[in-house]
MARTOR-163402 format. One line per field, with one value per residue: residue number from 1; x, y, z of N, C-alpha, C, O, CB in turn. Coordinates in Angstrom, 3 decimals, padded with zeros to 6 digits, m for minus. Glycine has a CB too. Layout:
nr c(NUM, ...)
n_u c(X, ...)
n_v c(Y, ...)
n_w c(Z, ...)
ca_u c(X, ...)
ca_v c(Y, ...)
ca_w c(Z, ...)
c_u c(X, ...)
c_v c(Y, ...)
c_w c(Z, ...)
o_u c(X, ...)
o_v c(Y, ...)
o_w c(Z, ...)
cb_u c(X, ...)
cb_v c(Y, ...)
cb_w c(Z, ...)
This chain:
nr c(1, 2, 3, 4, 5, 6, 7, 8, 9, 10, 11, 12, 13, 14, 15, 16, 17, 18, 19, 20, 21, 22, 23, 24, 25, 26, 27, 28, 29, 30, 31, 32, 33, 34, 35, 36, 37, 38, 39, 40, 41, 42, 43, 44, 45, 46, 47, 48, 49, 50, 51, 52, 53, 54, 55, 56, 57, 58, 59, 60, 61, 62, 63, 64, 65, 66, 67, 68, 69, 70, 71, 72, 73, 74, 75, 76, 77, 78, 79, 80, 81, 82, 83, 84, 85, 86, 87, 88, 89, 90, 91, 92, 93, 94, 95, 96, 97, 98, 99, 100, 101, 102, 103, 104, 105, 106, 107, 108, 109, 110, 111, 112, 113, 114, 115, 116, 117, 118, 119, 120, 121, 122, 123, 124, 125, 126, 127, 128, 129, 130, 131, 132, 133, 134, 135, 136, 137, 138, 139, 140, 141, 142, 143, 144, 145, 146, 147, 148, 149, 150, 151, 152, 153, 154, 155, 156, 157, 158, 159, 160, 161, 162)
n_u c(221.243, 222.002, 220.060, 218.937, 218.862, 217.207, 216.499, 214.715, 214.467, 212.938, 214.176, 215.048, 217.336, 219.480, 222.516, 223.121, 222.362, 223.811, 226.277, 225.832, 225.264, 227.301, 229.308, 228.635, 229.658, 228.589, 229.198, 229.269, 227.492, 228.244, 227.351, 225.060, 223.833, 222.190, 221.870, 219.172, 219.143, 220.680, 222.526, 223.731, 225.466, 225.946, 226.569, 227.550, 224.969, 223.094, 221.930, 220.915, 218.808, 218.640, 216.277, 215.439, 212.772, 211.199, 211.421, 210.789, 207.982, 207.602, 207.251, 205.298, 202.187, 201.102, 201.260, 203.937, 205.078, 204.501, 206.823, 208.845, 207.666, 207.503, 207.589, 208.930, 211.511, 214.948, 217.743, 221.271, 224.045, 226.749, 230.688, 231.618, 231.018, 232.209, 232.069, 229.507, 228.925, 230.656, 229.358, 227.007, 227.998, 228.961, 226.501, 225.288, 227.325, 226.906, 224.584, 222.584, 220.696, 221.375, 220.790, 218.276, 216.562, 216.284, 219.152, 220.255, 221.507, 222.360, 224.761, 225.937, 224.777, 224.306, 222.780, 222.198, 219.713, 219.169, 218.714, 218.358, 219.215, 216.381, 214.891, 214.645, 214.874, 217.163, 218.838, 221.639, 223.639, 225.184, 226.265, 227.599, 229.425, 230.465, 228.559, 226.423, 227.010, 226.315, 223.498, 220.571, 221.490, 219.816, 218.459, 216.053, 215.872, 214.743, 216.956, 216.440, 215.911, 216.242, 215.440, 212.776, 212.727, 210.543, 209.889, 212.276, 214.112, 211.502, 211.176, 212.039, 210.178, 207.757, 204.482, 203.258, 201.395, 201.271)
n_v c(100.454, 098.058, 095.992, 092.711, 089.179, 086.756, 082.935, 081.195, 077.980, 074.936, 072.208, 069.059, 068.056, 069.710, 070.064, 068.103, 069.162, 071.542, 070.157, 069.558, 071.747, 073.155, 071.517, 072.497, 074.746, 076.792, 079.034, 078.614, 081.439, 081.986, 083.729, 084.247, 081.844, 078.909, 076.085, 075.794, 076.332, 077.471, 080.084, 080.057, 081.110, 082.790, 084.697, 088.318, 089.087, 087.105, 084.524, 081.521, 080.401, 077.977, 076.375, 074.432, 071.933, 072.047, 075.128, 076.242, 076.285, 078.011, 080.040, 079.702, 077.552, 076.416, 073.619, 071.230, 070.535, 067.708, 064.876, 064.679, 066.492, 069.640, 072.649, 075.124, 076.139, 077.161, 078.737, 078.696, 080.396, 079.450, 079.749, 078.192, 074.839, 072.841, 073.631, 073.269, 070.706, 069.655, 070.608, 069.223, 066.432, 066.768, 066.925, 064.845, 063.149, 063.909, 063.551, 064.643, 064.861, 064.049, 065.305, 065.086, 066.367, 065.688, 066.711, 069.665, 070.781, 073.033, 074.015, 077.089, 077.434, 075.692, 073.260, 071.607, 069.946, 069.700, 068.221, 068.924, 067.175, 067.579, 067.828, 070.288, 071.893, 072.819, 074.439, 073.913, 076.611, 076.981, 079.810, 080.952, 083.353, 084.879, 084.424, 085.072, 087.727, 088.919, 088.573, 090.216, 092.014, 092.492, 093.759, 095.189, 097.082, 097.369, 095.990, 093.674, 091.243, 089.553, 090.820, 089.616, 088.077, 089.072, 091.805, 093.099, 096.057, 097.934, 100.966, 102.036, 101.965, 102.469, 101.198, 097.814, 097.213, 099.332)
n_w c(391.216, 389.063, 386.674, 387.447, 387.210, 389.146, 389.494, 390.725, 392.036, 393.236, 395.364, 395.440, 397.103, 398.575, 398.585, 396.446, 394.441, 394.473, 393.758, 391.393, 390.150, 390.166, 388.929, 386.161, 385.648, 387.122, 390.274, 393.955, 396.138, 399.188, 400.893, 400.483, 401.089, 402.477, 405.051, 404.183, 401.218, 398.364, 396.781, 393.380, 391.332, 387.968, 386.427, 386.586, 386.600, 386.289, 388.635, 390.342, 392.147, 394.475, 396.360, 398.696, 399.544, 401.466, 402.445, 400.029, 400.331, 401.888, 400.554, 398.523, 398.479, 396.122, 393.924, 393.411, 389.961, 388.178, 388.415, 385.632, 384.185, 382.204, 382.382, 381.649, 380.447, 380.664, 379.035, 378.133, 377.049, 375.206, 375.051, 373.064, 370.721, 371.874, 374.624, 374.770, 374.297, 376.709, 378.857, 378.691, 379.037, 381.643, 383.209, 382.747, 384.166, 386.854, 388.272, 386.174, 383.595, 380.263, 376.841, 376.603, 374.829, 371.143, 369.877, 368.409, 365.444, 363.670, 362.095, 362.099, 364.917, 367.756, 369.833, 372.878, 375.329, 378.509, 381.982, 385.383, 388.186, 389.893, 387.490, 386.321, 383.464, 381.281, 378.434, 376.819, 374.753, 371.654, 369.258, 366.410, 366.453, 364.058, 362.445, 363.439, 363.515, 360.865, 360.838, 360.413, 358.484, 356.251, 353.332, 353.820, 355.562, 358.180, 359.579, 361.311, 359.869, 356.748, 353.568, 352.108, 348.884, 346.852, 347.974, 347.506, 346.347, 347.014, 348.173, 351.658, 354.369, 352.560, 352.351, 352.182, 350.048, 348.065)
ca_u c(221.597, 222.046, 219.279, 219.654, 217.711, 217.847, 216.223, 214.534, 214.202, 212.715, 215.310, 214.776, 218.475, 220.258, 223.733, 223.394, 221.982, 224.892, 227.565, 225.295, 225.720, 229.051, 229.726, 228.081, 230.110, 228.214, 229.725, 228.005, 227.690, 228.073, 226.709, 223.760, 223.736, 222.463, 220.870, 217.841, 219.046, 222.037, 222.836, 224.554, 226.095, 226.156, 227.315, 227.045, 223.666, 222.548, 222.088, 220.168, 218.498, 218.288, 215.705, 214.621, 211.312, 210.628, 211.905, 209.620, 206.469, 207.218, 207.134, 203.969, 201.556, 201.356, 201.872, 205.340, 205.080, 204.796, 208.293, 209.150, 206.865, 208.346, 206.783, 209.668, 213.791, 216.357, 219.020, 222.693, 224.787, 228.193, 231.552, 232.072, 230.524, 233.056, 231.752, 227.907, 229.509, 231.529, 228.179, 226.372, 228.456, 228.891, 225.042, 225.188, 227.956, 226.427, 223.329, 221.065, 220.099, 221.983, 220.474, 216.868, 215.622, 217.302, 220.424, 219.782, 222.700, 222.103, 226.019, 225.746, 224.358, 223.769, 222.028, 221.869, 218.917, 219.682, 217.695, 219.278, 218.523, 215.289, 214.201, 214.368, 215.864, 218.291, 219.145, 222.937, 223.764, 226.279, 225.755, 228.238, 229.799, 230.690, 227.091, 225.445, 227.212, 225.575, 221.762, 220.284, 221.886, 219.302, 218.260, 214.870, 215.606, 214.793, 218.119, 215.771, 215.754, 216.494, 214.339, 212.081, 212.404, 209.408, 210.067, 213.251, 213.511, 210.811, 211.331, 212.230, 208.892, 206.732, 203.972, 203.488, 200.428, 201.074)
ca_v c(098.984, 097.312, 094.951, 091.058, 088.069, 085.498, 082.177, 079.887, 076.107, 073.989, 071.073, 067.696, 067.595, 071.019, 069.435, 067.109, 070.194, 072.360, 069.673, 069.587, 073.077, 073.871, 071.061, 072.813, 075.729, 077.774, 079.183, 079.013, 082.441, 081.507, 085.092, 084.065, 080.354, 078.043, 075.030, 075.488, 076.861, 078.258, 080.754, 079.594, 082.741, 081.902, 085.616, 089.095, 089.400, 085.978, 083.729, 080.456, 079.929, 076.375, 076.254, 072.810, 071.827, 072.591, 076.414, 076.645, 075.685, 079.415, 081.180, 079.186, 076.393, 075.693, 072.346, 070.853, 069.990, 066.013, 064.239, 064.311, 067.317, 070.555, 074.236, 076.010, 075.804, 078.416, 078.944, 079.422, 080.983, 079.079, 080.154, 076.949, 073.896, 071.938, 073.984, 072.882, 069.254, 069.440, 070.814, 068.227, 065.098, 067.064, 067.068, 063.399, 062.904, 064.427, 062.982, 064.977, 064.009, 064.808, 065.518, 064.885, 066.391, 065.470, 067.788, 070.327, 071.462, 073.975, 074.437, 078.193, 077.068, 074.299, 073.191, 070.292, 070.235, 068.638, 068.327, 069.157, 065.716, 067.314, 067.806, 071.367, 071.994, 073.721, 074.528, 074.972, 076.626, 078.249, 080.271, 081.454, 084.930, 085.398, 083.982, 086.235, 089.410, 089.121, 088.684, 091.155, 092.650, 092.404, 095.330, 095.545, 098.429, 096.941, 095.457, 092.590, 090.033, 089.611, 090.932, 088.652, 088.395, 090.127, 093.145, 093.811, 097.324, 098.964, 102.056, 101.578, 102.654, 102.208, 099.670, 096.539, 097.236, 100.717)
ca_w c(391.105, 387.912, 386.573, 387.544, 387.186, 389.960, 388.890, 391.874, 391.901, 394.015, 394.816, 396.768, 398.271, 398.272, 398.507, 395.551, 393.448, 394.578, 393.457, 389.902, 389.107, 390.091, 387.681, 384.737, 385.544, 388.099, 391.475, 394.899, 396.688, 400.367, 401.347, 399.833, 401.115, 403.909, 404.789, 403.077, 400.048, 398.051, 395.459, 392.081, 390.204, 386.426, 385.615, 387.086, 386.380, 386.312, 389.692, 390.687, 393.875, 394.534, 397.797, 399.789, 398.987, 402.843, 402.517, 398.873, 400.913, 402.785, 399.296, 397.820, 398.455, 394.645, 393.944, 392.526, 388.625, 388.016, 387.694, 384.086, 383.041, 381.515, 382.476, 381.156, 380.005, 380.740, 377.920, 378.652, 375.897, 375.921, 374.507, 372.030, 370.592, 372.568, 375.977, 374.881, 375.087, 378.122, 380.037, 378.691, 379.620, 383.309, 383.566, 382.875, 385.319, 388.085, 388.301, 385.741, 382.375, 379.115, 375.702, 377.030, 373.855, 370.397, 369.725, 367.084, 364.862, 361.980, 361.795, 362.809, 366.031, 368.400, 371.094, 373.521, 376.305, 379.632, 383.045, 386.432, 389.102, 389.831, 386.218, 385.832, 382.036, 380.714, 376.768, 376.328, 373.435, 371.251, 368.362, 365.899, 366.401, 362.251, 361.587, 364.250, 363.255, 359.694, 360.850, 360.464, 357.322, 354.921, 352.547, 354.277, 356.475, 359.521, 360.912, 362.104, 358.929, 355.350, 352.825, 351.135, 347.145, 346.232, 348.628, 346.932, 345.314, 347.117, 349.263, 352.787, 354.589, 351.765, 352.649, 351.119, 349.246, 347.701)
c_u c(221.033, 220.748, 220.008, 218.492, 218.474, 216.509, 215.616, 213.811, 214.071, 213.308, 214.956, 215.972, 219.533, 221.889, 223.981, 223.299, 223.323, 226.205, 227.030, 225.962, 226.709, 229.372, 229.502, 228.710, 229.654, 228.980, 228.955, 228.971, 227.410, 227.592, 225.262, 223.053, 223.238, 222.374, 220.058, 217.680, 220.677, 222.021, 224.070, 224.922, 226.599, 227.054, 226.993, 225.754, 223.015, 222.710, 220.761, 220.198, 218.201, 217.928, 215.287, 213.534, 210.362, 210.717, 210.980, 208.634, 206.248, 207.497, 205.690, 203.612, 200.954, 202.065, 203.104, 204.672, 204.799, 206.123, 207.751, 208.187, 208.278, 207.521, 207.218, 210.950, 213.833, 217.117, 220.159, 223.659, 226.317, 229.301, 231.755, 231.284, 230.930, 232.539, 229.951, 227.890, 229.452, 230.125, 227.344, 226.478, 228.705, 227.302, 224.937, 226.128, 227.849, 225.179, 221.753, 221.556, 220.713, 220.940, 218.687, 216.015, 216.719, 218.220, 219.941, 221.171, 222.672, 223.348, 226.149, 225.085, 223.809, 223.344, 221.508, 221.064, 219.573, 218.793, 218.737, 218.663, 217.193, 214.086, 214.136, 215.227, 216.422, 218.683, 220.886, 223.405, 224.443, 225.667, 226.949, 228.764, 229.975, 229.098, 226.106, 225.728, 226.756, 224.198, 221.747, 220.503, 221.347, 219.069, 216.972, 214.689, 215.735, 215.918, 217.703, 215.769, 215.924, 215.507, 213.757, 212.231, 211.581, 209.089, 211.289, 212.888, 212.510, 211.926, 211.541, 210.696, 207.997, 205.874, 203.695, 202.609, 199.997, 201.781)
c_v c(098.711, 096.275, 093.548, 090.114, 086.638, 084.517, 081.383, 078.681, 075.795, 072.833, 070.380, 067.665, 068.772, 070.353, 068.818, 068.191, 071.155, 071.923, 069.781, 070.819, 073.992, 072.578, 071.379, 074.165, 077.249, 078.081, 079.951, 080.469, 081.984, 082.438, 084.818, 082.447, 080.059, 076.772, 074.409, 075.789, 077.359, 079.007, 080.753, 080.631, 082.304, 083.453, 086.748, 089.188, 088.243, 084.990, 082.749, 080.215, 078.609, 076.556, 074.840, 073.162, 072.418, 074.495, 077.208, 076.774, 077.237, 080.283, 080.856, 078.162, 075.892, 074.400, 072.247, 070.236, 068.628, 065.929, 063.908, 065.472, 068.491, 071.887, 074.798, 075.503, 077.460, 078.161, 079.176, 079.247, 080.637, 079.423, 079.645, 076.082, 072.716, 072.602, 073.585, 071.206, 068.948, 070.038, 069.727, 066.536, 065.944, 066.716, 065.553, 062.618, 062.918, 064.369, 063.817, 064.144, 064.592, 064.749, 064.619, 065.547, 065.992, 066.873, 068.505, 071.094, 071.887, 074.648, 076.042, 078.275, 075.709, 074.069, 071.731, 070.759, 068.993, 069.255, 068.424, 067.869, 066.051, 067.544, 069.119, 071.625, 072.833, 073.802, 075.101, 075.169, 077.247, 078.575, 081.025, 082.646, 085.495, 085.279, 085.257, 087.597, 089.951, 088.811, 089.782, 092.253, 092.849, 093.837, 095.930, 097.161, 098.281, 096.218, 094.538, 091.542, 090.641, 090.132, 090.106, 088.875, 089.368, 091.098, 093.851, 094.688, 097.944, 099.822, 101.823, 102.713, 102.224, 101.005, 098.597, 096.654, 098.702, 100.628)
c_w c(389.490, 387.889, 386.359, 387.685, 388.314, 389.578, 390.178, 391.672, 392.804, 393.770, 396.148, 397.538, 397.626, 398.023, 397.084, 394.383, 393.277, 393.788, 391.596, 389.198, 389.165, 388.919, 386.480, 384.667, 386.543, 389.612, 393.087, 395.784, 398.054, 400.939, 401.530, 400.116, 402.302, 403.821, 404.387, 401.778, 399.357, 396.595, 394.455, 391.000, 388.605, 385.911, 386.423, 387.559, 386.470, 387.608, 389.421, 391.834, 393.777, 396.072, 397.768, 399.592, 400.646, 402.806, 401.157, 399.068, 401.634, 401.992, 398.808, 398.047, 397.167, 394.921, 392.584, 391.163, 388.943, 387.879, 386.361, 383.540, 382.939, 381.605, 381.793, 381.051, 380.010, 379.662, 378.477, 377.412, 375.838, 374.736, 372.884, 371.991, 371.803, 374.478, 376.422, 375.467, 376.287, 379.054, 379.982, 379.578, 381.136, 383.799, 383.885, 384.166, 386.349, 388.586, 387.699, 384.666, 381.223, 377.687, 376.233, 375.632, 372.622, 370.245, 368.531, 366.913, 363.547, 361.574, 362.431, 364.564, 366.528, 369.258, 371.417, 374.903, 377.114, 381.025, 384.215, 387.039, 389.483, 388.412, 385.538, 384.389, 381.865, 379.034, 377.239, 374.989, 372.721, 369.944, 367.946, 365.592, 364.939, 361.903, 362.244, 363.674, 361.709, 359.809, 361.086, 359.324, 356.439, 354.553, 353.043, 354.895, 357.585, 360.373, 361.635, 361.149, 357.558, 354.729, 352.045, 349.796, 346.544, 346.765, 348.295, 346.197, 346.176, 348.284, 350.563, 353.179, 353.742, 351.779, 351.449, 349.957, 348.282, 346.632)
o_u c(219.986, 220.397, 220.971, 217.401, 219.508, 215.461, 216.564, 212.689, 214.910, 213.291, 214.709, 215.832, 220.163, 222.183, 225.075, 224.089, 223.796, 227.019, 227.837, 226.739, 226.967, 229.758, 230.038, 228.394, 230.213, 229.393, 228.433, 230.169, 226.272, 227.154, 224.516, 222.067, 223.621, 222.686, 219.897, 216.632, 221.662, 221.579, 225.147, 224.457, 227.541, 228.024, 226.065, 225.451, 221.905, 223.863, 219.847, 221.153, 217.446, 218.773, 214.832, 213.142, 209.274, 209.731, 210.582, 207.964, 205.133, 207.976, 204.912, 204.518, 200.269, 202.977, 203.208, 203.736, 204.871, 206.701, 206.776, 207.911, 209.442, 206.719, 206.458, 211.341, 213.177, 217.050, 220.129, 223.967, 227.120, 228.918, 231.956, 230.544, 230.173, 232.753, 229.342, 227.312, 228.634, 230.159, 226.915, 225.714, 228.415, 227.144, 224.597, 225.707, 228.481, 224.774, 220.605, 222.362, 220.571, 220.206, 218.390, 214.852, 217.911, 217.781, 219.244, 221.791, 222.911, 223.300, 226.608, 225.058, 223.108, 223.494, 220.808, 221.497, 220.139, 218.332, 219.888, 217.648, 216.473, 212.860, 213.686, 216.442, 216.100, 218.764, 221.254, 223.578, 224.460, 224.756, 227.479, 228.600, 229.573, 228.547, 225.355, 224.866, 226.816, 223.613, 222.554, 219.782, 221.963, 219.365, 216.735, 213.820, 216.630, 215.822, 218.341, 215.546, 215.805, 214.437, 214.435, 211.839, 211.939, 208.049, 211.466, 211.884, 212.791, 212.936, 210.815, 210.295, 207.245, 206.285, 203.885, 203.017, 198.878, 201.934)
o_v c(099.066, 095.757, 093.207, 090.345, 085.970, 085.119, 080.788, 078.538, 076.146, 072.264, 070.764, 067.265, 068.741, 070.289, 069.046, 068.120, 071.462, 072.702, 070.052, 070.950, 075.057, 073.049, 070.719, 074.844, 078.343, 077.030, 081.038, 080.641, 081.539, 081.973, 085.096, 081.983, 080.715, 076.178, 073.205, 075.675, 077.532, 078.545, 081.312, 080.687, 081.568, 083.383, 086.472, 089.344, 088.523, 084.561, 082.984, 079.898, 078.205, 076.799, 074.266, 074.322, 072.979, 075.025, 078.373, 077.361, 077.676, 081.341, 081.804, 077.335, 074.871, 074.107, 072.778, 069.450, 068.363, 066.821, 063.251, 065.369, 068.388, 072.066, 075.310, 074.468, 078.425, 076.971, 079.945, 078.168, 081.417, 079.395, 080.319, 076.039, 071.966, 071.860, 073.564, 070.650, 068.265, 069.618, 069.224, 065.849, 065.078, 066.196, 065.083, 061.736, 062.146, 065.233, 063.821, 063.214, 065.813, 063.763, 063.459, 065.186, 065.945, 067.980, 067.920, 071.753, 071.235, 075.652, 075.987, 079.333, 074.890, 075.061, 070.960, 071.698, 067.951, 070.393, 068.032, 067.431, 065.054, 067.442, 069.217, 071.459, 073.871, 072.665, 076.160, 074.261, 078.430, 077.897, 081.740, 083.063, 086.640, 086.054, 086.063, 088.434, 091.137, 088.773, 090.425, 093.249, 093.390, 094.834, 097.102, 098.023, 098.841, 095.930, 094.314, 090.518, 091.827, 089.963, 089.828, 089.980, 090.315, 091.618, 095.012, 094.656, 099.130, 099.490, 100.840, 103.728, 101.399, 099.927, 098.630, 096.218, 099.055, 101.614)
o_w c(388.950, 388.949, 385.673, 388.206, 388.322, 389.349, 390.691, 391.186, 393.634, 392.678, 397.291, 398.694, 396.569, 396.829, 396.568, 393.443, 392.183, 393.291, 390.706, 388.252, 388.604, 387.849, 385.589, 383.690, 386.612, 390.102, 393.333, 396.009, 398.204, 401.991, 402.469, 399.545, 403.271, 402.789, 404.185, 401.143, 400.075, 395.543, 394.664, 389.862, 388.314, 385.156, 387.184, 388.742, 386.924, 387.647, 388.631, 392.542, 392.893, 396.933, 396.779, 399.457, 400.780, 403.318, 401.186, 398.218, 401.914, 402.399, 398.704, 397.940, 397.238, 395.694, 391.479, 391.309, 390.143, 387.258, 385.997, 382.345, 383.327, 380.688, 380.971, 381.592, 379.616, 379.355, 379.437, 376.906, 376.350, 373.567, 371.874, 372.974, 372.420, 375.437, 377.491, 376.401, 376.903, 380.211, 381.020, 380.256, 381.960, 384.903, 384.971, 384.914, 387.070, 389.365, 388.142, 384.636, 381.164, 377.755, 375.949, 375.450, 372.928, 370.558, 367.702, 367.748, 362.530, 360.864, 363.572, 365.192, 365.933, 369.971, 370.760, 375.571, 376.783, 381.122, 384.025, 386.498, 389.530, 388.409, 384.396, 384.496, 382.445, 378.571, 377.746, 374.176, 373.062, 369.468, 368.797, 364.445, 364.731, 361.121, 361.696, 363.405, 361.385, 358.726, 361.758, 359.256, 355.521, 355.212, 352.750, 354.766, 358.218, 361.566, 362.664, 361.794, 357.251, 355.314, 351.056, 349.422, 345.845, 346.360, 348.663, 345.486, 345.998, 348.906, 350.710, 352.610, 354.261, 351.348, 350.234, 348.880, 347.912, 345.910)
cb_u c(220.736, 223.459, 218.395, 220.772, 217.394, 218.188, 217.243, 213.862, 215.133, 211.608, 217.247, 214.563, 219.177, 220.125, 223.797, 222.359, 220.589, 225.145, 228.043, 223.570, 224.843, 230.418, 229.534, 226.317, 229.949, 226.897, 230.838, 227.360, 227.010, 229.035, 226.908, 224.047, 224.975, 221.560, 220.588, 216.746, 217.982, 223.348, 222.736, 223.746, 227.987, 224.130, 226.945, 227.268, 223.409, 222.987, 222.166, 220.389, 217.127, 219.725, 214.420, 214.781, 210.906, 211.795, 213.733, 209.356, 206.507, 207.952, 208.410, 203.895, 200.661, 202.345, 200.544, 206.517, 206.395, 204.118, 209.065, 208.681, 204.911, 208.690, 206.752, 209.593, 214.639, 217.523, 218.911, 223.452, 224.634, 228.301, 232.477, 233.250, 230.778, 235.091, 232.139, 227.032, 230.746, 233.392, 227.220, 226.471, 230.047, 229.289, 223.929, 225.652, 228.528, 226.637, 223.282, 220.354, 218.442, 223.564, 221.791, 216.531, 214.737, 216.754, 222.094, 218.236, 223.771, 220.843, 226.227, 224.901, 223.640, 224.304, 220.823, 223.351, 217.268, 221.721, 216.540, 219.264, 219.352, 215.093, 212.864, 214.581, 215.436, 219.574, 217.797, 224.190, 222.998, 228.121, 224.538, 228.051, 231.242, 231.910, 226.320, 225.772, 229.006, 226.097, 220.775, 220.659, 222.595, 218.007, 218.114, 214.599, 214.436, 213.862, 218.515, 214.305, 214.273, 216.767, 214.437, 210.728, 211.792, 208.256, 210.037, 214.013, 212.701, 209.167, 210.333, 214.019, 208.930, 207.172, 202.578, 203.159, 199.440, 201.460)
cb_v c(097.927, 096.579, 095.258, 090.753, 087.466, 085.805, 081.756, 080.301, 075.063, 073.840, 071.569, 065.891, 065.547, 072.298, 068.414, 065.723, 071.076, 072.483, 067.847, 069.737, 073.954, 073.796, 070.173, 072.806, 075.701, 077.399, 079.887, 077.270, 083.505, 081.005, 086.328, 084.355, 079.607, 078.299, 074.876, 076.055, 078.043, 077.146, 081.905, 078.532, 083.650, 081.304, 085.725, 089.724, 090.052, 085.458, 084.600, 079.476, 080.690, 075.063, 077.310, 072.485, 069.728, 071.812, 076.371, 076.006, 073.945, 079.774, 080.977, 079.122, 076.470, 076.632, 071.176, 069.512, 070.198, 065.197, 062.689, 062.511, 068.140, 070.068, 075.131, 077.111, 074.736, 078.348, 080.091, 078.611, 082.506, 077.224, 079.907, 076.227, 073.680, 072.218, 075.740, 073.024, 069.029, 070.624, 072.131, 068.246, 064.204, 068.943, 067.718, 062.855, 063.208, 065.508, 062.673, 066.692, 064.046, 064.066, 064.842, 065.773, 067.919, 064.897, 067.085, 071.409, 070.695, 075.435, 074.298, 078.854, 077.830, 073.523, 074.182, 069.330, 070.324, 068.699, 066.995, 070.688, 065.263, 067.899, 067.309, 072.319, 071.963, 073.215, 076.042, 074.588, 076.767, 077.814, 080.872, 081.136, 085.206, 084.036, 081.987, 086.354, 089.822, 088.414, 087.914, 091.279, 092.335, 091.508, 095.252, 094.495, 099.032, 096.234, 096.463, 092.913, 089.236, 088.466, 091.690, 088.612, 087.329, 089.733, 093.024, 093.201, 096.804, 098.549, 102.785, 101.758, 104.028, 102.304, 099.787, 095.052, 096.798, 101.824)
cb_w c(392.455, 387.863, 385.552, 389.037, 385.110, 391.975, 387.992, 393.061, 391.431, 394.114, 394.477, 396.150, 398.219, 399.779, 399.579, 395.556, 393.996, 395.967, 394.363, 389.832, 389.006, 392.135, 387.604, 384.518, 384.283, 388.342, 390.982, 396.253, 396.150, 400.955, 400.255, 398.160, 400.904, 405.017, 404.994, 403.415, 400.288, 398.061, 395.732, 391.331, 391.068, 385.174, 384.051, 386.558, 385.208, 385.203, 391.143, 390.139, 394.753, 394.108, 398.186, 401.712, 398.335, 404.306, 402.377, 397.968, 402.299, 404.147, 397.865, 396.612, 399.360, 393.550, 393.811, 393.412, 387.785, 386.702, 388.488, 383.504, 383.675, 379.982, 383.564, 381.811, 377.542, 382.130, 376.950, 380.171, 375.947, 376.439, 375.379, 372.264, 369.301, 371.874, 376.061, 373.068, 375.039, 378.292, 379.890, 377.524, 378.712, 383.701, 382.299, 381.413, 385.428, 388.120, 389.776, 385.435, 382.203, 378.795, 374.381, 378.672, 373.765, 369.107, 369.449, 367.172, 364.937, 362.025, 360.136, 361.847, 366.180, 368.575, 371.017, 373.844, 375.956, 379.883, 383.137, 387.308, 390.684, 390.894, 386.393, 386.915, 380.867, 381.453, 375.554, 376.912, 373.034, 371.069, 368.622, 365.484, 367.202, 360.948, 362.088, 365.989, 363.432, 358.672, 361.839, 361.412, 356.893, 354.805, 350.723, 355.280, 356.473, 359.561, 362.029, 362.664, 359.071, 354.781, 352.258, 351.312, 346.512, 346.038, 350.059, 346.354, 343.739, 347.560, 349.335, 353.498, 354.491, 350.718, 353.397, 351.780, 350.132, 348.633)
């Protein structure tokens, strides 16, 4: 079996949350859904389990975070800037909150954060494929970052202080 990720989220109103996540582009998996929760599929490897508060209590007795707080944020990479904008608009139109943080537009990357009706945070983001293809093409030999100007010309693998 290949690796996959299931993110479980406690929700106050399962049908309202299903409507919200469908508006963002998730698809409900009816075989893994019932009155106490729904499996919302993002891709072959990523699903979000929307679980009623009552069902959630069968998993843990830990307290729910206070309303308006944030202990994590999940990011969804989308195919275009327009898709990021559309997801944020869909969030606002279906009971969520759009732009819960200031939009970040770096030219090669756009991020707009949203919250679902229960306050779970999501970042909708787009990265320019051409800019990403050029990332890590520095001459430092690591492939992970461009070489700083003060290191140019040093043989690969040579310590900084040698």
